[in-house]
N, C-alpha and C positions, 0 to 999 in steps of 0.2 A: 438711543433712548433708554435702554435698560440700565446703562451706566449712569445716566442722569437720575433715574429712580433710586439706584443703589446709593448714589451720593446724598439724596434726600434722607434716606434711611439712616445713614451713618453720620449725618451732619449734626453738629452741636448747636446749630442755629434753630431756635424754637419755631420760627416761621417755616423753615424748610421741613422740619419734622412734622409740623402741622399739615403741610401739603401732602407728606407721605401718609399721614393719618387719613386724610380725605381719600387718597387713592386706595388705601386698604379697605376703607369702608365701602367705596363704590364697587371694588372687586368682589366683595361678599354680598352686595345688594343688587345683583343683576346689572351692574355697570351704570346704574342710575342713582343720582342724588337729587332728591326733591327737598329743598331747604325748608319747605313748609310741612314736611311729613317725614322727619328723621326718626329712625329706630333708635331711641335714646339708650336702651339697654346695650345694644351692640356697639353704638358709638362710644359710650362711657367705658366699656370693657376694652375697646381698642385704644382709647385715650390713655387708660392706666398703663397699658403695655408699651405704648409708643411715645407719648408726650403728655404726662400727667398735668402739666401746667397749661395745656392748650385752652384758650378761652373760646367757648362755643358761640359766643355772640359775634365772633369774627368769621363764622363759617361761610356766610354768603359772600362777604367781601373777599375772602381768600379763594373761594371757588371762582369768582369772577376773574381774579388776578391769574389763576391757573389757566383759565380758558384763553386769556389773552396771550400770556407768555409762552404757552406750550402748544397752542394749536391754531387759533383763528388767523393769526397774522400770516401764516404760511399758505392758507387755502382760501383766501377771500375772493368772491366773485360778486359782480354788481348786478345780480338778477333778482327777480321776485322769489318769494318763498316757494319751494317745490310743491307744497300741497296744492297750489293753484295750477301747476302744470307738471304733474308728477312724471309722466311718461317721458316727455321730451327732455326735461332737465336731467333726470336721473340717467338716462341712456347716454346723454352727452358727457356727463360728469363721471360715470362709473362704467367699468367694463361689465359689471353685473348690476343691472338696474334694481335688483332686490337689496343690494348693499348700498344704501344711500341715506343720508341724513342731512338736515339743514340746521344751521346754527346762527346766532347773532353775537356780535361783539358788543362792548359797552357803548358803542356809538350807534347801535341799531343796524349795522351793516350785515348783509346776509352772506354766509359762507357755507361750503358743502364739505362733506367728508364721507368716504366709504366706510361703512360700519357693518356690523352683523345684520342679518335680515330683520328689518323693523319698519313698520308703517307709521308715518307721522300724521296723526289726526289734526284737524284744523285748530282745535282748541289747545292742543299740546304741541303745536309746531314750534320750531326754534327752541327745543329743549336740549340740554347738554347731556351727552353720554360718554362713557369711557370704553375705549377699545383696548382690551387686555393685551391682545397680540402685539399691538404697536405701542403700548403704554401711553396712548394719547389721553390727555385729561380734558374732560369737558364737564361742565356742571350745570344743573338745572337753574333756570331763571324764569319761573312761571308762577303765576298767581293761582293756577289750577292745581288741585291735588290729584296726582295720578296714582299714588300708592307705590309699593315696591314692584319692580319689574322682574318677572320670572321668565324662563324660557317659554313657558306656556303662554304668558301674556304677549310675548313678542310674536308668537305664531298665531295668536287669536285673530288679528285682523285678516290674515290669510284665510283662515277657516271661514270667516264671515264673507270676505270679498269674493272668493271663488264661487260659492253657491249663488251669490247674488248675480254674478256675471252669467252663470248658467241659466238662472231663472229669466234674466232679461233676454238672452238669446232665444229661449223657448217661447217667450211672449212675442218677440219679433217674428219668429218663424210662424207662430200661430196666426198672427195678424196678417202676414203675407198669404198664408194658406186660405184664410177666410176671405180675403179680398179676391183671390183667384176663384174661390168657390162662388162668390157673388157674381162674377163675370161669366161663369160657365155652368151654373146650377140648372139651367134649362137646356142642356146640350142636346136633348132629344129633338128640340125644335130649332136649334141654331145651326145654320148652314156651316159646313166645315171651313169654307173659305173665310167666313166671318171669325171663327175661332182662331184661325191662323193670324188674322190681322190683330186680334186682341192679344194673342200671345207675344206679338212683336212689340207690344206697348206703344202702339202708334196712333191711338185715337186722337191725341191732341193735335199732332201735325196734320192728320187727315181732316179733322174737323175745321181747322183754321182755313183750309183751302176749299171747303165744301159748302157751297151755297145752300144745298138741300138741307144739310145739317142745321145751319143757322136758322133757316126758315122754320124747320120743324121745331127747333128749340124755342123759338118765339111763340109758336102756337101753343106749346105746352105751358109756357110761362104765363101767357095772357088768357088763354081759353081752356087750359087743362085738357085739351084733346088734340090729337093729330092722327090722320089717316095716311098711311104710306102705301102707294100702289106702284106696280111695275111688273114686267114679265119675269119669268124665272131667271135667276142669276143676276138680277140688278142690285141685290144687296138690301132687300127690304128688312130682313131680320137683323142684318148687320147695323143698319141705321138705327133701328129700334134699340139695339144693344148699346150703341154709342150714346144715345140719348139717356139711357139708364145710367151709364158710366158717368156722364156729365152731371146728372142729378146727384149721384152718390158723392161726387167731389164736393158738392155744396152742402149735402146733408149726409153726414157719415152714418147715421142710423136709419137711413132710408129703408123702408120695408116694401118689397115689391113682390108681385105674383105673376108668373107666366101661365097663361091659359091657352091650351092648344086643342081643345076638344069641346064640343057642345055640351057633353055630359058634365064636364068639370065646371063650365060656365053656369049651367043650371044649378049645380050644387052650391056654388059660391053666391049665386043670386038668392037662393032660398035661405042660406045661412052664411052671411058674409063673415069672413075672417076679420078679427079685430085689428085695428091700427095699420091696415095696409095703406100705403101712401100712393102706390103706383101699380096699375094693372097693365099688362101687355097681352093683348088678344092677338095671338100669332097663329096663322094657319087655320083659323076657324072657317075661312072661305077658301075654296080651291077650285081649279079650273073645271073639273068634271062634276061640280056640284049641280044637282038637278034643280030645275025650276020649282019642283015641289018641295025641295029641302031648303032652298034659299030663304023664303019668307020667315020660316021659323027661326033660322039662325039670326037674321037681321033684327027680327022683333025682340028676340032674347037679348041681343046686344043693346038695342035701343032702350029696353026696359031697365037693363042693368045700369046703363049710363044715367038714366033718370034717377035711379035710386042712390047713386054715389056722386052727386054733383061736386063734392069737395075734393074728390080724388082725381089724380091724373090718369089718363088712359091713352095708350098707344095701340092702334089697330093696323094690321097689315092685310092688304087685299090684292089678289092677282089682278092685273090689268084687264083681263078678259071679263072677269066677274064685275069689275067696276064699270066698265063701258056698257056692259049688257044691262045693268040695273042702275044706271046713273040717275034716272028719274026718282027711283025709290030712295037711293042714298041721299039725294038732294032734299027730300022731304024731312029727313032726320038732321039736316044741316051739316052733314059730315063733309060735304063738298067745300064748306067754308074753311076747313082746316086740312086741306088735301095737299099732299106732296107727291108728285109724279116723277119717279126715278127714270122713266123712259125719256124724260125731257131735260136731262142734264145738259148744261151748256158746254161749249168747247173747252173752257178753262177747267171745269171739273173733270172732264174726260181725260184731258192731257195730264192732270195731276194723278189720276188713278193709274193711267198707263205708265207714267214715270215711277210711281210708287211700286207697282207690281213688278216692273222690270228690275228694280233694285232689290226687291225681296227675293226674286228668283235668281239673282246674281248672274244674269246672262252676260256673255262676253260682248266685246265691242262689235264684232262682226254680226252677231245675232241682233244686237240693238240697231245696228245700221239697217239690217233687212226689215225690221219692224218699222223703222222710221220711214222707209220708202213707201209703206202702205198707210201712212198716218192719215191721209185724207179719207181713205176708205174707213179707217177705224173711228175717226172722230166725226164723221158725217152725221147729220141730224137724223137721217132715216137709214142708218147702216144695218141694224138688225131689228127684226120684228118679233122674233119668237125666243130669243135668248138675250140675256143682259150683257152689256158691254164689259163689266168686270170679269164675268165668267169667261168670255171669249179671250180677253187679254191674258188671263191666267193660263188658259189652255194653250195659247200660242207661245207663251214664254217657255213652255216645256218642250216644244217641238224643235227638232234640229233646224239650224238656220238655212239648210239647203232646201227645206220644204217650200213649195210654192204657196206663199201666204195669200196671194191674190185668189187662187182657186179655193182655198179654205174659206175665204170670206164671202164667197158667192152664196153659200148656205152652210154656216158653221154647224148647225144642229144635225144636218144630214151627214156631214163629214165625221162628226163625233159618233153618230150611229154606225157608220161604216167602220170606224176604228174598233168599236166593240165587236162587231161581227167578224172582223179579221182576227181578233184574239180567239174568238169562239171556234173559227174554222181552221185555225193554224195547225200545221203538223209538228210544230216545235213545242216540246213539252213546257218550256219556259213561258211561252205565250198562252198556252192552254191553262197553265197554273194561274196566270194573272186573271183569266176569265173566271176560274173557280173561286178565287179569293174575292173578286169584285161581286160575284153572285152571293157568296156567303155573307158579305157585309150588307148587301141589299136585303137579304131575307132574315138578317139577325139584328134588326134595329139599328143598322149602320155602324156596329161596333165589332171589332175583332180583337179579342184578348188572347194572346198566345198562351197564357197560363190557364185559360178557362175556355177551351174550344168546345163548341157544340159538335161533338164527334159524329153523331148520326147525320146531321145536316151536311157537314163537309164531306163525309163518306159518300152520301147520295150524290152530291154535286160532282165529286171525283168520278164516280161511276158513269154519270151522264155525259160529262164533258172532257175528262182528262184521265183516262185509265192508267196512264203511265205516271201520274202524279203521286209522289210518295209523301205521306203526311209528315214524315220526319224532316222533310226539306221545307216545311211550311215557313219557318222563321226566315230562312235564306231567301225564299221567294218574296215574302212580305217586305223584307228590307230592301230588295231590289226595286220595289214599286214606290218606295218613299220618294217624294219629289216629282213623281210622274202621275200617279193616281192616288196615292195615300199620303197622309202625314201622321206623325206620331204624337198622340195626345200626352202620353207619359210612357214610362218604361213598359214595353210589351203590349201596349194598347194603341190601336190604330183606327182612323176614320178615313172616309173618302175625302180627297182634296177638294172636289167640286160636287155639290149636291146633285147636279144634273146627271152625273153618272149613274146614280141609283135608279132614276126613272128609266134611263135608256137600257140599263142592264135588266131591270124587272121585265120590261117589254120583251127583251131578247130571250130571257128564260121562259116567260109565259108562252112564247111562240113554240117552244119545244114541249112544254108540259104545263098547260094552264092550271090544271088542278093542283099540281105541286106548288107552283108559284103563288097561287091564291091562298092555299092553306098555310103557307109559311111566312106570309107578309100580312101583318095586321092592318096595314094601310092600303091593301089591294084595291078597295073601292075608289081610291083616288087615282088609280091607273087603269081601271077596267070600267067599261060602260056598255050597256045594252044598245044594240043597233037602233032599236026603236026609240031610245031616249037621247041618242046622240044628235046634237045640233048640227046643222048643215055646214056651219063655218068652223067646226072644231078641228078638222084636218088642217086647215090653214092657220088657225090661231094657236094650236097646241100640237104640232106634228111630232111624230116619233116618240112621244112620251106617254101614250096610252094604247090600249088594245081594245078592239070591239069584240063583243060576243053576242050570240043570238040565243037569248033565253026568254022563256015565258015569264018567269018570276023576276021581280025587281031585285037589283043588287042591294045588299045591306049598306046603309049609309055609315060613314065613319063617325066616330066621336061618341 
């Protein structure tokens, strides 16, 4: 190609020397020739030195001819212009995708060429450039005026594109973070097993097979109210969260508020927050709620609903409280929008069982053992005091050699015995598990390895595991993931099942009631005066509370 250029220079033919004139001009003009914006001073100076008789009116025609004769016929492809599909076309056509350009011949056909780094904008696509290294001649054929191309101009699109890509990535990450925050911003109230389900991005598949979800969703859409009841571990809060997630899919700017204490409800009732679309009243009612406390809570809830008839409300209520006060609930017509998770049908239970087995990645032998007790698991009256999902999740973590039939006789009692075995063990690893579970119970359910409540864990260590070394905390915690704990994020952990916190609180309180009561702000939900305790509480809520004999009344929660 260099020999061909030299031949142009030395030729006596005016047309050949005119081509050399164009090459020289492009070499000095950033390898670009825009026939609509020629530097006349530079071109005239070159013309005087190379070919004084060159007719500038032939510039565009000669440039077109040079493009055809010297370049495009050797590199033509029949695909669309690369600005429409930059990445795939450039990578297929060039070893270095930054060195790519597209061109047209006089028939409008598209061609490609490896060139110096340059981005082709839509309005300037199919322009002609010159590659000095290969002496390839290409000329502009555009109605747009691009001006002279300098090294800075060729890099300018890169300077613009890279920051734009970074900004887009930041925005995507922010949107993902915000959506996750929406799902978990009430984590103090949300059962850990529910958080795990949400982190698995499984709401859609669960909802499709969940009759309870569909029924609750219809109540919200038609009557703007739904009441979810069930014993502990049935997934009341999880169902509430699934409903919230479903509404957010339909209304991206849904504003919601979780209320889990009477004091917060009273505050919202007196001065409502603006533009709230959905309220979730979760844990306002609890099993040990005294008869003297219940009327105030329900009256406040009822008044609140009366004041916000246009807003959607989800309410969770323990089965014991619902059954005990069903007549009062009926007067408020809440029974007309009632979902009872204790009454899940066989199909729903089977789906939950299959889902949890897959989430825990149990092996074939373990699954086979669980399937042998399927009738016990899926029976209508299998468990009275603990929810079906909690039991299945617990059993999935047990070795398949365990006698599942014996576990199912009284799951809550077996779980209590499991906690006591950790507490009484002579093995430091088991005692360490008990200390960690106790810490989580008394520390709002959160363990952050980077921000440990040192006095609390030191006291627990002295009480239950003197051989426990705090430097080994991270190792012990990691060993509990998948058995008792799950990781929310790096260095932050929660209990895998909410029921463990109740059983552990009772266990610690039996050793030192004052210490347990002082360090748990929700202790009134687990402690009751003997004189106030209903006769059927031991049967309805076994192993999850402790009785005390005091003259004064216990302070209510909330």
